[in-house]
ROGUGU-225378 format. One record per residue (C-alpha): residue number from 1; residue in three letters; chain; x, y, z. Coordinates in pm, 1 decimal, padded with zeros to 6 digits. Example, Ala and Ser with C-alpha at 12.3 -4.5 7.8 and 13.67 -1.06 7.14 Angstrom:
num  residu  chaine  u  v  w
1  ALA  A  01230.0  -00450.0  00780.0
2  SER  A  01367.0  -00106.0  00714.0
This chain:
num  residu  chaine  u  v  w
1  MET  A  00000.0  00000.0  00000.0
2  LEU  A  00144.7  00336.1  -00101.0
3  ILE  A  00189.1  00622.3  00143.2
4  GLY  A  -00110.7  00820.1  00016.0
5  GLU  A  -00345.0  00527.5  00061.4
6  VAL  A  -00200.4  00455.4  00407.6
7  ALA  A  -00254.6  00818.7  00505.6
8  ARG  A  -00614.6  00809.9  00383.2
9  ARG  A  -00700.2  00486.8  00564.7
10  SER  A  -00511.9  00551.1  00888.2
11  GLY  A  -00585.4  00920.8  00930.1
12  VAL  A  -00211.4  00986.8  00975.7
13  SER  A  -00084.5  01245.8  00730.7
14  ALA  A  00182.5  01156.7  00476.6
15  ARG  A  00404.7  01420.9  00636.1
16  MET  A  00373.1  01255.0  00978.8
17  LEU  A  00439.6  00912.2  00827.1
18  ARG  A  00763.7  01047.2  00679.3
19  HIS  A  00848.7  01193.3  01022.5
20  TYR  A  00791.0  00850.6  01182.0
21  GLU  A  01022.2  00701.0  00923.9
22  SER  A  01293.9  00960.5  00992.0
23  LEU  A  01279.2  00868.7  01362.9
24  GLY  A  01291.7  00496.5  01286.3
25  LEU  A  00949.1  00434.8  01435.0
26  VAL  A  00806.3  00272.6  01122.8
27  ARG  A  00985.5  00188.5  00799.9
28  PRO  A  00801.4  00081.9  00484.6
29  SER  A  00882.0  -00282.6  00419.0
30  GLY  A  00928.8  -00233.2  00047.9
31  ARG  A  00954.8  -00009.3  -00251.7
32  THR  A  00773.7  -00016.5  -00580.3
33  GLY  A  00961.8  -00044.1  -00907.8
34  SER  A  00938.2  00334.1  -00929.6
35  GLY  A  01093.0  00377.8  -00582.7
36  TYR  A  00773.9  00469.2  -00392.2
37  ARG  A  00731.0  00358.6  -00033.2
38  GLU  A  00514.5  00050.0  00004.8
39  TYR  A  00366.6  -00041.8  00342.4
40  SER  A  00283.4  -00396.5  00439.5
41  GLY  A  -00003.7  -00505.0  00664.2
42  GLU  A  00244.2  -00536.0  00952.7
43  ASP  A  00366.2  -00180.2  00888.4
44  ILE  A  00010.7  -00049.3  00905.8
45  ARG  A  -00054.8  -00236.8  01232.0
46  ARG  A  00257.3  -00073.0  01376.2
47  ILE  A  00126.8  00270.3  01269.2
48  PHE  A  -00197.4  00205.6  01457.3
49  HIS  A  00002.0  00093.1  01762.0
50  ILE  A  00199.1  00417.5  01749.0
51  GLU  A  -00117.7  00625.0  01730.7
52  SER  A  -00274.6  00434.6  02021.0
53  LEU  A  00028.9  00495.9  02239.8
54  ARG  A  00036.4  00862.9  02138.8
55  ALA  A  -00326.0  00887.8  02251.5
56  LEU  A  -00213.7  00770.9  02597.1
57  GLY  A  00027.5  01061.6  02615.4
58  LEU  A  00355.5  00884.9  02539.7
59  SER  A  00625.6  01078.7  02358.9
60  LEU  A  00757.1  00943.5  02029.2
61  ARG  A  01082.5  00845.1  02202.3
62  GLU  A  00889.3  00649.5  02465.1
63  ILE  A  00683.3  00484.5  02192.3
64  GLY  A  01001.3  00371.8  02017.2
65  ARG  A  01124.3  00209.0  02338.6
66  ALA  A  00787.4  00047.1  02403.5
67  LEU  A  00771.4  -00110.1  02056.2
68  ASP  A  01135.2  -00208.9  02001.7
69  ASP  A  01275.4  -00303.5  02343.8
70  PRO  A  01183.4  -00668.9  02410.4
71  GLY  A  01261.5  -00626.9  02780.8
72  PHE  A  01046.2  -00316.7  02818.9
73  THR  A  00780.1  -00336.1  03090.6
74  PRO  A  00501.0  -00080.8  03068.7
75  SER  A  00404.6  -00054.7  03438.2
76  ALA  A  00659.5  00212.6  03535.6
77  LEU  A  00581.9  00417.8  03227.2
78  VAL  A  00207.1  00391.4  03287.7
79  ASP  A  00261.6  00505.4  03649.2
80  ASP  A  00451.4  00806.3  03517.7
81  LEU  A  00174.4  00877.4  03267.6
82  ILE  A  -00082.9  00868.5  03548.0
83  ARG  A  00124.0  01115.3  03752.1
84  ARG  A  00173.1  01351.7  03457.1
85  THR  A  -00194.0  01330.7  03364.6
86  ARG  A  -00300.0  01415.4  03720.1
87  GLU  A  -00063.3  01713.0  03722.8
88  ARG  A  -00201.7  01831.0  03389.3
89  ILE  A  -00561.5  01792.0  03509.0
90  ALA  A  -00479.9  01982.7  03829.0
91  ALA  A  -00320.5  02264.2  03630.7
92  GLU  A  -00611.4  02279.9  03387.3
93  THR  A  -00862.5  02270.3  03673.3
94  GLU  A  -00681.6  02554.8  03846.8
95  LEU  A  -00684.4  02754.8  03523.3
96  LEU  A  -01055.8  02685.5  03472.2
97  THR  A  -01132.8  02791.9  03829.9
98  ARG  A  -00932.9  03111.1  03782.0
99  LEU  A  -01114.3  03187.7  03456.1
100  HIS  A  -01452.4  03134.9  03623.6
101  ARG  A  -01351.5  03371.9  03900.6
102  VAL  A  -01239.0  03637.9  03658.9
103  HIS  A  -01562.9  03594.0  03463.1
104  ALA  A  -01767.2  03624.5  03784.6
105  ARG  A  -01634.3  03977.3  03833.2
106  GLU  A  -01776.3  04074.5  03490.7
107  PRO  A  -01466.9  04281.3  03409.3
108  ALA  A  -01526.6  04590.0  03198.3
109  GLY  A  -01182.3  04578.5  03036.2
110  TRP  A  -00849.4  04402.6  03022.5
111  GLU  A  -00706.5  04625.5  03293.0
112  GLU  A  -00964.9  04491.5  03537.2
113  VAL  A  -00896.8  04134.2  03424.1
114  LEU  A  -00525.7  04179.6  03490.0
115  GLN  A  -00598.0  04332.3  03831.4
116  VAL  A  -00809.7  04034.4  03937.9
117  LEU  A  -00547.1  03789.9  03809.3
118  ALA  A  -00272.9  03974.0  03995.7
119  LEU  A  -00466.9  03957.0  04322.4
120  LEU  A  -00547.7  03588.0  04273.3
121  ARG  A  -00179.7  03512.1  04216.4
122  ALA  A  -00077.2  03723.0  04516.3
123  LEU  A  -00314.8  03529.8  04744.1
124  GLY  A  -00101.8  03222.4  04670.7
125  ASP  A  00234.3  03398.6  04706.6
126  GLU  A  00499.5  03230.0  04923.3
127  ASN  A  00556.1  03556.2  05111.9
128  ALA  A  00306.0  03611.8  05395.6
129  ALA  A  00335.0  03990.1  05368.4
130  ALA  A  00237.8  03974.5  05000.2
131  ARG  A  -00060.9  03754.0  05084.6
132  HIS  A  -00161.3  03993.9  05361.5
133  ARG  A  -00156.2  04294.2  05124.6
134  ALA  A  -00350.3  04098.7  04864.7
135  ALA  A  -00614.3  03995.3  05118.7
136  LEU  A  -00669.5  04355.0  05229.8
137  ALA  A  -00698.5  04466.9  04867.8
138  SER  A  -00923.2  04178.8  04759.3
139  ALA  A  -01251.9  04246.6  04936.9
140  ASP  A  -01410.1  04429.0  04644.2
141  ASP  A  -01215.3  04281.9  04353.5
142  VAL  A  -01185.8  03906.3  04413.0
143  PRO  A  -01477.1  03657.8  04414.4
144  ALA  A  -01574.4  03535.2  04758.8
145  GLU  A  -01501.4  03172.8  04660.6
146  ALA  A  -01137.0  03260.6  04599.2
147  LEU  A  -01115.5  03435.1  04935.3
148  ALA  A  -01278.8  03137.3  05110.0
149  GLU  A  -01038.1  02894.5  04944.9
150  ALA  A  -00743.2  03107.7  05051.5
151  ALA  A  -00879.6  03137.0  05406.5
152  LEU  A  -00913.7  02759.1  05440.6
153  GLY  A  -00551.3  02708.1  05341.8
154  GLU  A  -00391.7  03001.9  05524.4
155  SER  A  -00175.9  02920.4  05828.4
156  ASP  A  -00044.8  03269.5  05905.5
157  PRO  A  -00271.4  03426.4  06174.5
158  TYR  A  -00236.9  03782.6  06041.2
159  VAL  A  -00316.4  03681.7  05684.2
160  SER  A  -00604.2  03466.2  05812.4
161  GLY  A  -00751.5  03767.6  05991.1
162  ALA  A  -00723.9  03981.3  05677.6
163  LEU  A  -00890.7  03710.6  05469.0
164  ARG  A  -01177.3  03676.9  05717.9
165  TRP  A  -01222.8  04054.7  05704.8
166  ALA  A  -01229.8  04047.2  05325.3
167  LEU  A  -01478.1  03759.0  05329.5
168  ALA  A  -01705.7  03942.9  05571.2
169  ARG  A  -01691.7  04245.2  05340.4
170  SER  A  -01779.5  04030.3  05040.3
171  GLY  A  -02060.4  03852.6  05226.0
172  GLY  A  -02004.3  03527.6  05034.8
173  GLY  A  -01809.0  03203.5  05034.8
174  THR  A  -02046.3  03030.0  05278.2
175  ALA  A  -02083.2  02709.5  05074.3
176  LEU  A  -01708.0  02654.1  05042.4
177  LEU  A  -01651.4  02728.5  05410.7
178  ALA  A  -01927.9  02482.6  05501.0
179  GLN  A  -01740.6  02215.2  05305.8
180  GLY  A  -01430.3  02305.3  05506.0
181  LEU  A  -01610.4  02200.5  05825.4
182  ASP  A  -01597.8  01841.2  05695.0
183  SER  A  -01226.5  01849.4  05612.2
184  PRO  A  -01016.8  01562.2  05751.3
185  VAL  A  -00765.3  01827.3  05862.5
186  ALA  A  -00844.1  01980.7  06202.9
187  ALA  A  -00672.5  02311.3  06119.7
188  VAL  A  -00889.6  02354.1  05810.1
189  ARG  A  -01204.8  02287.9  06011.4
190  GLU  A  -01104.4  02551.9  06263.9
191  ARG  A  -01029.9  02807.6  05989.2
192  ALA  A  -01367.5  02733.9  05833.5
193  VAL  A  -01568.7  02789.1  06151.5
194  ARG  A  -01372.8  03102.5  06244.5
195  ALA  A  -01443.4  03250.4  05901.5
196  LEU  A  -01810.0  03153.2  05919.7
197  ALA  A  -01835.4  03320.3  06260.4
198  GLU  A  -01748.3  03654.1  06100.9
199  LEU  A  -01980.3  03619.4  05801.9
200  PRO  A  -02307.9  03811.7  05819.9
201  GLY  A  -02641.6  03671.7  05709.4
202  ASP  A  -02884.4  03388.3  05766.7
203  GLU  A  -02695.2  03143.2  05543.4
204  ALA  A  -02385.1  03151.0  05762.6
205  ASP  A  -02598.7  03130.9  06078.2
206  ALA  A  -02768.8  02817.4  05947.0
207  VAL  A  -02432.0  02649.5  05888.8
208  LEU  A  -02320.2  02746.3  06240.2
209  ARG  A  -02638.1  02598.5  06391.5
210  ALA  A  -02553.5  02267.1  06229.5
211  ALA  A  -02191.3  02302.3  06344.4
212  VAL  A  -02301.2  02310.6  06710.3
213  ALA  A  -02350.0  01933.5  06674.2
214  SER  A  -02008.2  01879.6  06510.6
215  PRO  A  -01792.7  01595.0  06648.8
216  ASP  A  -01502.4  01843.4  06650.5
217  ALA  A  -01497.0  02021.7  06989.2
218  VAL  A  -01319.3  02326.3  06844.1
219  VAL  A  -01581.3  02366.0  06572.5
220  ARG  A  -01863.4  02319.7  06825.5
221  GLY  A  -01708.6  02576.3  07055.8
222  HIS  A  -01657.9  02850.7  06798.4
223  ALA  A  -02005.7  02794.7  06656.2
224  ALA  A  -02164.9  02809.9  07002.7
225  LEU  A  -01977.0  03125.6  07103.3
226  THR  A  -02091.8  03302.0  06787.9
227  LEU  A  -02452.3  03185.8  06810.0
228  GLY  A  -02473.2  03255.0  07182.3
229  ALA  A  -02358.7  03613.0  07131.6
230  ARG  A  -02634.1  03643.2  06871.5
231  GLY  A  -02901.4  03516.2  07110.7
232  GLU  A  -02932.9  03158.2  06979.4
233  ALA  A  -03051.0  02937.1  07267.0
234  ALA  A  -02934.6  02619.6  07088.0
235  ALA  A  -02579.1  02714.3  07187.2
236  VAL  A  -02641.7  02687.7  07563.0
237  PRO  A  -02532.2  02324.2  07628.6
238  VAL  A  -02205.9  02370.8  07438.3
239  LEU  A  -02137.4  02698.2  07620.3
240  VAL  A  -02176.4  02517.6  07953.1
241  ASP  A  -01934.3  02251.4  07826.5
242  LEU  A  -01680.6  02522.6  07739.0
243  ILE  A  -01699.8  02670.8  08090.1
244  ALA  A  -01653.0  02330.3  08250.9
245  ALA  A  -01359.0  02252.1  08022.7
246  GLY  A  -01195.5  02592.5  08071.6
247  GLU  A  -01194.0  02654.9  07694.7
248  ASN  A  -01285.7  03016.3  07614.7
249  ASP  A  -01479.7  03003.1  07940.6
250  THR  A  -01493.6  03380.5  07986.9
251  GLU  A  -01642.7  03430.8  07640.6
252  ALA  A  -01881.0  03139.9  07699.8
253  ALA  A  -02001.1  03290.9  08029.5
254  ASP  A  -02054.3  03626.8  07857.3
255  ALA  A  -02262.1  03454.6  07588.8
256  LEU  A  -02472.1  03281.0  07855.4
257  HIS  A  -02535.5  03616.4  08020.8
258  VAL  A  -02663.5  03752.1  07688.0
259  LEU  A  -02894.0  03453.2  07649.3
260  ALA  A  -03014.1  03475.4  08009.8
261  ALA  A  -03150.6  03822.1  07942.0
262  GLY  A  -03428.0  03650.9  07748.8
263  ASP  A  -03647.1  03368.3  07873.4
264  ALA  A  -03369.8  03106.9  07901.6
265  ALA  A  -03238.6  03205.3  08246.4
266  ASP  A  -03386.0  02910.5  08439.0
267  ARG  A  -03275.9  02660.5  08174.3
268  ILE  A  -02921.9  02798.7  08178.5
269  ALA  A  -02909.6  02792.0  08558.8
270  SER  A  -03037.9  02433.2  08561.9
271  LEU  A  -02768.9  02322.2  08317.8
272  LEU  A  -02495.4  02492.4  08520.0
273  VAL  A  -02624.4  02333.5  08841.8
274  GLY  A  -02648.5  01993.9  08674.8
275  ARG  A  -02285.8  02015.9  08571.7
276  LEU  A  -02186.2  02129.7  08922.1
277  ASP  A  -02354.1  01822.1  09068.5
278  GLN  A  -02171.9  01575.3  08845.6
279  ASP  A  -01918.7  01365.8  09037.9
280  ALA  A  -01661.3  01395.2  08761.5
281  THR  A  -01656.9  01775.9  08775.3
282  GLY  A  -01329.4  01881.8  08938.9
283  ALA  A  -01268.9  02179.4  09165.8
284  PRO  A  -01144.8  02427.4  08900.5
285  ALA  A  -01443.5  02349.5  08678.7
286  ARG  A  -01685.3  02386.6  08971.4
287  GLY  A  -01536.0  02727.0  09044.3
288  ARG  A  -01588.6  02842.1  08686.4
289  LEU  A  -01944.6  02708.8  08678.4
290  THR  A  -02024.8  02890.0  09003.9
291  GLN  A  -01885.7  03215.4  08868.0
292  ALA  A  -02097.6  03169.8  08554.1
293  LEU  A  -02410.6  03184.3  08770.2
294  ALA  A  -02325.4  03548.1  08845.5
295  GLY  A  -02500.9  03687.9  08543.5
296  ILE  A  -02797.4  03449.6  08542.4
297  PRO  A  -03109.1  03608.0  08693.2
298  GLY  A  -03400.3  03421.8  08847.4
299  ALA  A  -03490.8  03194.6  09133.6
300  THR  A  -03314.1  02885.2  09001.4
301  ALA  A  -02974.3  03056.1  09003.8
302  SER  A  -03042.1  03208.2  09347.1
303  ARG  A  -03134.1  02871.2  09497.0
304  ALA  A  -02822.0  02716.0  09347.0
305  LEU  A  -02599.3  02985.0  09494.6
306  THR  A  -02766.7  02951.5  09836.7
307  ARG  A  -02705.4  02576.4  09834.5
308  LEU  A  -02342.4  02633.8  09739.7
309  LEU  A  -02285.3  02833.9  10059.1
310  ASP  A  -02233.7  02497.0  10231.2
311  ASP  A  -02016.6  02350.0  09957.1
312  ALA  A  -01718.8  02144.5  10071.0
313  ASP  A  -01496.0  02349.3  09843.2
314  ARG  A  -01430.7  02669.6  10035.6
315  ALA  A  -01350.0  02866.8  09717.3
316  VAL  A  -01688.6  02769.4  09570.7
317  ALA  A  -01869.3  02861.0  09896.2
318  LEU  A  -01698.7  03200.7  09917.5
319  THR  A  -01776.4  03273.4  09551.0
320  ALA  A  -02142.6  03185.7  09608.3
321  ALA  A  -02158.9  03413.9  09913.5
322  TYR  A  -02004.1  03701.6  09721.7
323  LEU  A  -02244.1  03658.8  09428.3
324  LEU  A  -02545.9  03647.9  09658.6
325  ARG  A  -02437.5  03975.4  09817.6
326  LEU  A  -02409.2  04130.3  09472.1
327  ARG  A  -02762.8  04011.9  09403.3
328  GLY  A  -02881.8  04166.9  09730.7
329  GLU  A  -02990.3  03828.4  09860.5
330  ARG  A  -02756.8  03798.5  10159.5
């Protein structure tokens, strides 16, 4: 079969067939009386093998080795192809994400496009100071999803704070941050809940309500502190847990005081008393729980403090006496 017919049937151009021949990948088995290349059936099968391997991403040099080296084993090369393909997909995915984010800003001109691209690149800069400047400049120019992604991956506390500020200004990124709460990495979960705590709006509040039941104590705690300060009664049990554990206990007590100003005072007092009465509650925790009763109005808290006057722990008894005097009840 002559080269033109081979090209027509195989879909490989005559020019590429000549290039294969120059590299020694495939050589026509014969020549016609006029000197034209003539390909045998075996030659054509080899051409199809070459094209199949090219479709996998092999270079022409690698294809030559694969076809001509009898000791060649494909497993290592296939592993390398998998790695290179994953890297290429990751790079293309990153490019696609960046294009979507530029498009989301609906840029009016190329200058605006370049500005958004520059900020997106700066958010991933190795230098923390550059990331910090980019975060402060990004609130109005970078899509919230990009800010949320950067916030989830940022380990520098100053840059993290700037990114949370920018996110709060943008008012978006809630969905991506919510996904961060399910990350297998504890640090990412904490960054997600801290960013959500600073986001305004009902959507972020709904995610935080669900986060109060998170198996991660840090996530539960941050969610409860935020919701408690906003008057959400669902945060009360977790706030009591924080006081007992000595984790952000001052902030937790302040949040309970806010909640007690409504109609939850007796419930809060009952939960604090219940924790005080648990055998496993140690002396430091009992002291914190007693102090937390200070800002809880109502008869339940007063009765609890009166009972604590006879507590075996002198520090608890003295605290109760002091709080009762402040309440004008002793």
